[in-house]
Structures are given as structure tokens and as C-alpha cells.
One Martini backbone bead per residue (centre of mass of N, CA, C, O) as a GRO file, in nm:
protein
  327
    1MET     BB    1   5.428   1.124  -4.343
    2THR     BB    2   5.586   0.791  -4.396
    3SER     BB    3   5.858   0.592  -4.289
    4LEU     BB    4   5.673   0.371  -4.160
    5SER     BB    5   5.511   0.126  -4.075
    6LEU     BB    6   5.307   0.080  -3.817
    7PRO     BB    7   5.404  -0.198  -3.714
    8ALA     BB    8   5.707  -0.124  -3.716
    9ALA     BB    9   5.691   0.117  -3.522
   10GLU     BB   10   5.577  -0.047  -3.280
   11LEU     BB   11   5.814  -0.244  -3.252
   12ILE     BB   12   6.032  -0.032  -3.200
   13ALA     BB   13   5.894   0.095  -2.955
   14GLN     BB   14   5.905  -0.161  -2.780
   15THR     BB   15   6.210  -0.190  -2.774
   16PHE     BB   16   6.278   0.084  -2.652
   17GLY     BB   17   6.104   0.052  -2.400
   18CYS     BB   18   6.254  -0.190  -2.272
   19VAL     BB   19   6.535  -0.069  -2.251
   20LEU     BB   20   6.458   0.195  -2.093
   21TYR     BB   21   6.321   0.055  -1.855
   22GLY     BB   22   6.577  -0.073  -1.747
   23ILE     BB   23   6.727   0.189  -1.694
   24TYR     BB   24   6.514   0.309  -1.507
   25LEU     BB   25   6.527   0.091  -1.282
   26VAL     BB   26   6.817   0.144  -1.200
   27THR     BB   27   6.782   0.445  -1.122
   28LEU     BB   28   6.553   0.395  -0.918
   29GLY     BB   29   6.711   0.223  -0.716
   30ILE     BB   30   6.919   0.440  -0.643
   31ALA     BB   31   6.722   0.667  -0.563
   32ALA     BB   32   6.574   0.506  -0.339
   33ARG     BB   33   6.816   0.482  -0.153
   34PHE     BB   34   6.834   0.795  -0.095
   35LEU     BB   35   6.530   0.836  -0.002
   36LEU     BB   36   6.516   0.576   0.231
   37ILE     BB   37   6.832   0.574   0.300
   38ALA     BB   38   7.077   0.619   0.500
   39ASP     BB   39   7.417   0.644   0.531
   40SER     BB   40   7.419   0.419   0.767
   41GLY     BB   41   7.169   0.205   0.651
   42ARG     BB   42   6.915   0.305   0.748
   43TRP     BB   43   6.599   0.374   0.778
   44LYS     BB   44   6.407   0.625   0.737
   45ARG     BB   45   6.228   0.843   0.874
   46SER     BB   46   5.943   1.005   0.810
   47SER     BB   47   6.073   1.298   0.861
   48GLU     BB   48   6.321   1.238   0.641
   49ILE     BB   49   6.128   1.218   0.412
   50ARG     BB   50   6.066   1.303   0.072
   51TRP     BB   51   5.749   1.276  -0.029
   52ILE     BB   52   5.731   1.410  -0.302
   53MET     BB   53   5.950   1.236  -0.438
   54VAL     BB   54   5.820   0.961  -0.379
   55VAL     BB   55   5.549   1.005  -0.521
   56VAL     BB   56   5.662   1.072  -0.800
   57SER     BB   57   5.817   0.809  -0.837
   58GLY     BB   58   5.567   0.627  -0.822
   59LEU     BB   59   5.410   0.749  -1.062
   60LEU     BB   60   5.626   0.701  -1.278
   61PHE     BB   61   5.636   0.395  -1.245
   62VAL     BB   62   5.341   0.322  -1.296
   63ASN     BB   63   5.318   0.458  -1.577
   64SER     BB   64   5.549   0.309  -1.722
   65THR     BB   65   5.442   0.023  -1.670
   66LEU     BB   66   5.168   0.052  -1.803
   67ASP     BB   67   5.268   0.118  -2.086
   68LEU     BB   68   5.432  -0.146  -2.131
   69VAL     BB   69   5.205  -0.350  -2.086
   70VAL     BB   70   5.008  -0.246  -2.303
   71SER     BB   71   5.205  -0.269  -2.540
   72THR     BB   72   5.242  -0.574  -2.518
   73ILE     BB   73   4.948  -0.656  -2.557
   74THR     BB   74   4.914  -0.523  -2.836
   75VAL     BB   75   5.134  -0.679  -2.987
   76VAL     BB   76   5.021  -0.961  -2.937
   77GLN     BB   77   4.745  -0.912  -3.061
   78ALA     BB   78   4.845  -0.824  -3.350
   79PHE     BB   79   5.069  -1.076  -3.409
   80VAL     BB   80   4.900  -1.335  -3.276
   81LEU     BB   81   4.575  -1.318  -3.229
   82TYR     BB   82   4.520  -1.164  -3.487
   83SER     BB   83   4.326  -1.262  -3.813
   84GLY     BB   84   4.200  -1.037  -3.952
   85PRO     BB   85   4.131  -0.773  -4.112
   86GLY     BB   86   4.432  -0.567  -4.167
   87GLY     BB   87   4.577  -0.675  -3.940
   88ALA     BB   88   4.782  -0.514  -3.726
   89ALA     BB   89   4.682  -0.225  -3.807
   90HIS     BB   90   4.397  -0.249  -3.685
   91ILE     BB   91   4.483  -0.234  -3.386
   92PHE     BB   92   4.650   0.044  -3.400
   93THR     BB   93   4.376   0.207  -3.527
   94HIS     BB   94   4.207   0.177  -3.258
   95GLY     BB   95   4.130   0.458  -3.110
   96SER     BB   96   3.902   0.366  -2.870
   97GLY     BB   97   4.069   0.174  -2.745
   98TRP     BB   98   4.205   0.089  -2.446
   99GLN     BB   99   4.499   0.082  -2.534
  100THR     BB  100   4.517   0.355  -2.679
  101MET     BB  101   4.415   0.530  -2.441
  102THR     BB  102   4.630   0.453  -2.236
  103LYS     BB  103   4.880   0.539  -2.400
  104ALA     BB  104   4.774   0.834  -2.450
  105PHE     BB  105   4.790   0.902  -2.141
  106CYS     BB  106   5.083   0.834  -2.043
  107VAL     BB  107   5.262   1.038  -2.193
  108PRO     BB  108   5.142   1.317  -2.098
  109PHE     BB  109   5.150   1.251  -1.794
  110GLN     BB  110   5.457   1.227  -1.772
  111SER     BB  111   5.519   1.515  -1.869
  112LEU     BB  112   5.355   1.664  -1.651
  113LEU     BB  113   5.521   1.559  -1.415
  114GLY     BB  114   5.796   1.664  -1.505
  115ASP     BB  115   5.712   1.965  -1.520
  116GLY     BB  116   5.609   1.993  -1.228
  117ILE     BB  117   5.885   1.932  -1.086
  118LEU     BB  118   6.036   2.168  -1.211
  119ILE     BB  119   5.859   2.390  -1.093
  120TYR     BB  120   5.906   2.312  -0.799
  121ARG     BB  121   6.212   2.354  -0.792
  122CYS     BB  122   6.205   2.646  -0.874
  123TRP     BB  123   6.027   2.748  -0.639
  124PHE     BB  124   6.217   2.651  -0.412
  125LEU     BB  125   6.483   2.808  -0.492
  126TRP     BB  126   6.299   3.087  -0.505
  127SER     BB  127   6.168   3.110  -0.218
  128LYS     BB  128   5.870   3.050  -0.300
  129SER     BB  129   5.808   3.200  -0.578
  130TRP     BB  130   5.530   3.268  -0.776
  131LEU     BB  131   5.635   3.476  -0.979
  132ILE     BB  132   5.855   3.305  -1.117
  133VAL     BB  133   5.631   3.055  -1.193
  134ALA     BB  134   5.384   3.168  -1.344
  135LEU     BB  135   5.430   3.104  -1.644
  136PRO     BB  136   5.489   2.797  -1.632
  137PHE     BB  137   5.219   2.731  -1.487
  138LEU     BB  138   5.025   2.831  -1.709
  139ILE     BB  139   5.135   2.644  -1.928
  140TRP     BB  140   5.070   2.383  -1.777
  141LEU     BB  141   4.763   2.423  -1.775
  142ALA     BB  142   4.737   2.429  -2.085
  143ASN     BB  143   4.845   2.140  -2.117
  144VAL     BB  144   4.616   1.999  -1.975
  145ALA     BB  145   4.398   2.089  -2.175
  146CYS     BB  146   4.525   1.953  -2.425
  147ALA     BB  147   4.516   1.663  -2.316
  148VAL     BB  148   4.211   1.645  -2.277
  149ARG     BB  149   4.132   1.707  -2.571
  150PHE     BB  150   4.283   1.474  -2.703
  151LEU     BB  151   4.131   1.242  -2.553
  152SER     BB  152   3.850   1.321  -2.651
  153LEU     BB  153   3.901   1.282  -2.957
  154LEU     BB  154   4.004   0.987  -2.945
  155SER     BB  155   3.738   0.861  -2.816
  156GLN     BB  156   3.571   0.934  -3.099
  157ALA     BB  157   3.757   0.729  -3.245
  158SER     BB  158   3.728   0.426  -3.418
  159GLN     BB  159   3.943   0.528  -3.648
  160GLY     BB  160   4.290   0.594  -3.587
  161LEU     BB  161   4.537   0.843  -3.520
  162VAL     BB  162   4.745   1.053  -3.330
  163ILE     BB  163   4.841   1.182  -3.631
  164SER     BB  164   4.599   1.316  -3.701
  165THR     BB  165   4.454   1.609  -3.811
  166VAL     BB  166   4.257   1.665  -3.571
  167ILE     BB  167   4.480   1.623  -3.335
  168GLN     BB  168   4.748   1.776  -3.400
  169PRO     BB  169   4.719   2.068  -3.272
  170TRP     BB  170   4.719   1.971  -2.972
  171LEU     BB  171   4.996   1.818  -2.965
  172THR     BB  172   5.168   2.046  -3.072
  173ALA     BB  173   5.111   2.232  -2.834
  174PHE     BB  174   5.206   2.047  -2.611
  175TRP     BB  175   5.509   2.011  -2.700
  176SER     BB  176   5.579   2.309  -2.713
  177MET     BB  177   5.519   2.372  -2.409
  178THR     BB  178   5.712   2.167  -2.291
  179ILE     BB  179   5.970   2.301  -2.397
  180CYS     BB  180   5.926   2.575  -2.260
  181ILE     BB  181   5.927   2.475  -1.969
  182ASN     BB  182   6.205   2.350  -1.972
  183ILE     BB  183   6.372   2.602  -2.042
  184MET     BB  184   6.274   2.794  -1.818
  185THR     BB  185   6.327   2.623  -1.559
  186THR     BB  186   6.622   2.555  -1.609
  187SER     BB  187   6.719   2.849  -1.625
  188LEU     BB  188   6.623   2.933  -1.340
  189ILE     BB  189   6.787   2.730  -1.179
  190VAL     BB  190   7.067   2.802  -1.290
  191GLY     BB  191   7.048   3.104  -1.222
  192ARG     BB  192   7.030   3.073  -0.917
  193ILE     BB  193   7.301   2.932  -0.874
  194TRP     BB  194   7.475   3.150  -1.010
  195MET     BB  195   7.401   3.381  -0.817
  196VAL     BB  196   7.518   3.253  -0.564
  197ASP     BB  197   7.807   3.221  -0.669
  198ARG     BB  198   7.852   3.524  -0.724
  199GLU     BB  199   7.805   3.624  -0.432
  200ASN     BB  200   8.039   3.473  -0.310
  201LYS     BB  201   8.265   3.616  -0.473
  202LYS     BB  202   8.199   3.906  -0.377
  203CYS     BB  203   8.261   3.791  -0.065
  204CYS     BB  204   8.532   3.628  -0.080
  205ILE     BB  205   8.438   3.338  -0.191
  206ASP     BB  206   8.585   3.046  -0.249
  207THR     BB  207   8.467   2.771  -0.481
  208VAL     BB  208   8.756   2.631  -0.478
  209SER     BB  209   8.994   2.385  -0.506
  210THR     BB  210   9.378   2.398  -0.443
  211THR     BB  211   9.551   2.152  -0.371
  212HIS     BB  212   9.627   2.084  -0.686
  213ASN     BB  213   9.368   2.150  -0.848
  214ARG     BB  214   9.131   2.314  -1.000
  215ARG     BB  215   8.797   2.293  -0.899
  216ARG     BB  216   8.487   2.250  -0.925
  217SER     BB  217   8.229   2.359  -0.790
  218THR     BB  218   7.946   2.259  -0.641
  219LEU     BB  219   7.763   2.451  -0.801
  220GLY     BB  220   7.874   2.365  -1.075
  221HIS     BB  221   7.773   2.074  -1.054
  222ALA     BB  222   7.475   2.146  -1.029
  223MET     BB  223   7.448   2.284  -1.303
  224ARG     BB  224   7.541   2.043  -1.475
  225ASN     BB  225   7.324   1.850  -1.384
  226ILE     BB  226   7.077   2.007  -1.486
  227ILE     BB  227   7.161   2.042  -1.782
  228GLU     BB  228   7.216   1.745  -1.865
  229SER     BB  229   6.946   1.622  -1.771
  230GLY     BB  230   6.754   1.825  -1.919
  231MET     BB  231   6.848   1.761  -2.213
  232ILE     BB  232   6.720   1.492  -2.249
  233TYR     BB  233   6.423   1.586  -2.236
  234THR     BB  234   6.434   1.816  -2.446
  235VAL     BB  235   6.535   1.662  -2.696
  236VAL     BB  236   6.306   1.452  -2.704
  237SER     BB  237   6.079   1.664  -2.734
  238ILE     BB  238   6.175   1.772  -3.006
  239PHE     BB  239   6.146   1.506  -3.159
  240THR     BB  240   5.847   1.468  -3.103
  241LEU     BB  241   5.753   1.726  -3.246
  242ALA     BB  242   5.875   1.671  -3.525
  243THR     BB  243   5.733   1.394  -3.588
  244TYR     BB  244   5.443   1.505  -3.545
  245THR     BB  245   5.433   1.741  -3.750
  246ILE     BB  246   5.500   1.532  -4.002
  247GLN     BB  247   5.337   1.267  -3.961
  248SER     BB  248   5.512   1.038  -3.835
  249THR     BB  249   5.576   0.709  -3.727
  250LEU     BB  250   5.826   0.794  -3.550
  251HIS     BB  251   5.659   0.886  -3.304
  252TYR     BB  252   5.644   0.614  -3.151
  253PRO     BB  253   5.941   0.569  -3.068
  254VAL     BB  254   5.975   0.855  -2.941
  255SER     BB  255   5.759   0.816  -2.721
  256ALA     BB  256   5.920   0.599  -2.573
  257LEU     BB  257   6.147   0.791  -2.498
  258GLU     BB  258   5.983   1.003  -2.345
  259ILE     BB  259   5.857   0.843  -2.102
  260HIS     BB  260   6.150   0.745  -1.989
  261SER     BB  261   6.312   1.016  -1.973
  262VAL     BB  262   6.170   1.137  -1.733
  263GLY     BB  263   6.257   0.929  -1.515
  264ILE     BB  264   6.561   0.940  -1.565
  265THR     BB  265   6.600   1.240  -1.508
  266PHE     BB  266   6.489   1.243  -1.221
  267ASN     BB  267   6.699   1.038  -1.106
  268LEU     BB  268   6.965   1.182  -1.183
  269ILE     BB  269   6.925   1.432  -1.007
  270LEU     BB  270   6.923   1.279  -0.741
  271ILE     BB  271   7.192   1.129  -0.762
  272ARG     BB  272   7.387   1.371  -0.836
  273GLY     BB  273   7.313   1.547  -0.592
  274VAL     BB  274   7.431   1.349  -0.374
  275ARG     BB  275   7.720   1.301  -0.545
  276THR     BB  276   7.844   1.560  -0.489
  277PRO     BB  277   8.134   1.692  -0.465
  278GLN     BB  278   8.347   1.766  -0.185
  279PRO     BB  279   8.532   1.968  -0.020
  280GLN     BB  280   8.841   1.960   0.160
  281ARG     BB  281   8.917   1.998   0.517
  282ASP     BB  282   9.064   2.022   0.826
  283THR     BB  283   8.904   2.282   0.910
  284SER     BB  284   8.625   2.452   1.088
  285PHE     BB  285   8.381   2.717   1.054
  286THR     BB  286   8.084   2.909   1.152
  287VAL     BB  287   7.884   3.144   0.957
  288PRO     BB  288   7.660   3.370   0.897
  289PHE     BB  289   7.455   3.426   0.589
  290ARG     BB  290   7.317   3.700   0.382
  291PHE     BB  291   7.210   3.837   0.095
  292SER     BB  292   6.902   3.920   0.165
  293PRO     BB  293   6.592   3.979   0.290
  294SER     BB  294   6.456   3.796   0.042
  295GLN     BB  295   6.650   3.578   0.131
  296THR     BB  296   6.786   3.295   0.226
  297ALA     BB  297   6.957   3.170   0.463
  298ALA     BB  298   7.297   3.092   0.502
  299THR     BB  299   7.594   2.880   0.523
  300THR     BB  300   7.926   2.902   0.613
  301THR     BB  301   8.248   2.744   0.555
  302ALA     BB  302   8.570   2.769   0.700
  303GLY     BB  303   8.877   2.725   0.657
  304GLY     BB  304   9.187   2.756   0.802
  305ASP     BB  305   9.290   2.901   0.516
  306GLY     BB  306   9.030   3.097   0.427
  307ILE     BB  307   8.847   2.894   0.261
  308ASP     BB  308   8.537   2.895   0.120
  309HIS     BB  309   8.204   2.721   0.102
  310PHE     BB  310   7.953   2.652  -0.131
  311ALA     BB  311   7.655   2.432  -0.123
  312LEU     BB  312   7.432   2.240  -0.322
  313SER     BB  313   7.344   1.951  -0.187
  314ASN     BB  314   7.014   1.989  -0.237
  315LEU     BB  315   6.741   2.088  -0.426
  316ASP     BB  316   6.492   1.926  -0.233
  317LYS     BB  317   6.562   1.906   0.084
  318GLU     BB  318   6.583   2.214   0.127
  319SER     BB  319   6.479   2.563   0.209
  320GLN     BB  320   6.792   2.602   0.180
  321ILE     BB  321   7.116   2.728   0.130
  322THR     BB  322   7.375   2.498   0.197
  323ALA     BB  323   7.662   2.449   0.346
  324VAL     BB  324   7.943   2.259   0.353
  325ASP     BB  325   8.117   2.097   0.573
  326ALA     BB  326   8.443   2.109   0.656
  327LYS     BB  327   8.703   1.838   0.721
   0.00000   0.00000   0.00000
């Protein structure tokens, strides 16, 4: 099934890619400010920087930029420089060409990076339990194998499309497993936060501010952050799988959405995690609190009026669930 001609689909994909890349750069700039600069305005010391997040941000940026640059070169070559038989479609169907191979590498690599950081966050929040992330991690490894096999088949094709019949089973499996990883890890992360919030309430810890109106707890904001940001990536992955399964050329514009949605989602989680609203109190005191021997100790802060607050202030900054001091 072909909804658009291949040249038209590639042009639309290029337009989508440019627009989303601009959005991605804006979110990257804001996220980089939180990663590298302290609240006081000074540059963070090396020991204060979360290097895993910085490295992943850098890889996502390089990969997104590489994909856009190669796409631009391919479009210019197809519509401006090439005047041989077959027209622009000949350039886009050159399966083993370096442009096609590079673009075919960038999209799954971006998804694997996004899935990997989700698994890392899940592992981190669940007190670094490998048992919790065992299944998502095994699926991620299977996804790596599918991506390698897909690139191997594409490199052997002198003329063809990534939606061709020979390649289709491998990429169908890839996108299906990507969606599974997304749903499982997001559910585990949200479930972990919800469990902490529930334990707080069982111990008579009120997690909402009632100064004027009842406000959503900080943990509630963290859950909403993960769900809303994760939905962007998951929904785009579902569209990618759907268009690829029906072998539609709409897969090319949707792939452009896919590669940039990973970086945007990653940045939004960082930004909104730092900007989570905190409840205000006049006075505070601190007492230690532990859920169970198997869980990481956390700290509660109680306001002078007897209302305590737990906050997941940052999902990947600390190896413990830390309450925000009320002031």
C-alpha cells in the first residue's frame, strides 16, 4: 500500500524533520542549562554533573543532527543535482547507498538510546534491582539484534526500500518490541512513584498542600510528567509500526517524527522534573524514614502545622527518594 509517491513522502519527512529538530534544539538548550549550570548561575563542578544524562544528551544530539544533515544532502541530490533516469525516486531507492544506510542507522539507534535510558531510570528508581528490569533489558537486547539484521539486509540491497518485503519482518519486530519496552518501563516507573506515595499516606503523611486549594502532590506531578512525556514517544512508535506494517510510504514522515520525539521526550522529562512545583511551609524539621529493609532510606520534612511532604525531586539525580525541605 502506497499513500504517497516516494519523492513526496521524503519531502514531507524532511519538512517534519526540520520543524521538530528546531523544537528539539529549544528543549535541549533548556535541559542543558539544568544539567550544567547550578541554580546560583555558576557552572557545576565535575562531581555535581550527572554524566550519564550529559553523555546520552550528546549522543541524541549528534545522531539527530547527523540524520537531518544526511536527509538534506539526499533531498538536494535527488531534486537538484541528479538528472538521470528514474528521477528523484532513483536516489531514494538506492538501498546500499551511504545516505540510505546512514539514515537507516540513525532511526533505530535513536530509539535504542531512548529505550536504554528508560530502562536505566526504571533500574535506578527500583533501588538498582536487576530483577525488575530483566524482561525489558532482554527485549532491548533482542531489539539490538533486529536492528543489526535489518542493516545487514539493507546493505545487501542495491535497489530497494526499507519497507520492502524482505526487510519488513525485522523492522516490524523492532518497532513492536520498542512499544513493549516503552509501556513496561513507563508503567514500572509510575508504579514505583505511586507505591512511595501510597506508603506515605499509610504513615499519615499528607502529600498535598491545603493553603488555599488542595494541590496535586509533588509525586503526583512526577507521575504525570513521566506519563505525559512517555506518551509522546509511545504514540509515535505506534504510528511508526502501523505505517510500516501496511508498507506505506507514510512511514518516512513518521520516522522523522520518531527520531526527534525521542530527544524531545528525554529533554522534557529532565526539564519538568527540575521544575516540579514544591509545597511551601513556614517551618520545618527533618526525621529519618525507611519503607522497608529492601528499600532505600528517604527523608521526610514536616511543617510546623504537622503536614509532611515527600517529593521525588529528580528521577535520575539521586540514588534515593528524597523529600523536599519545606521552608
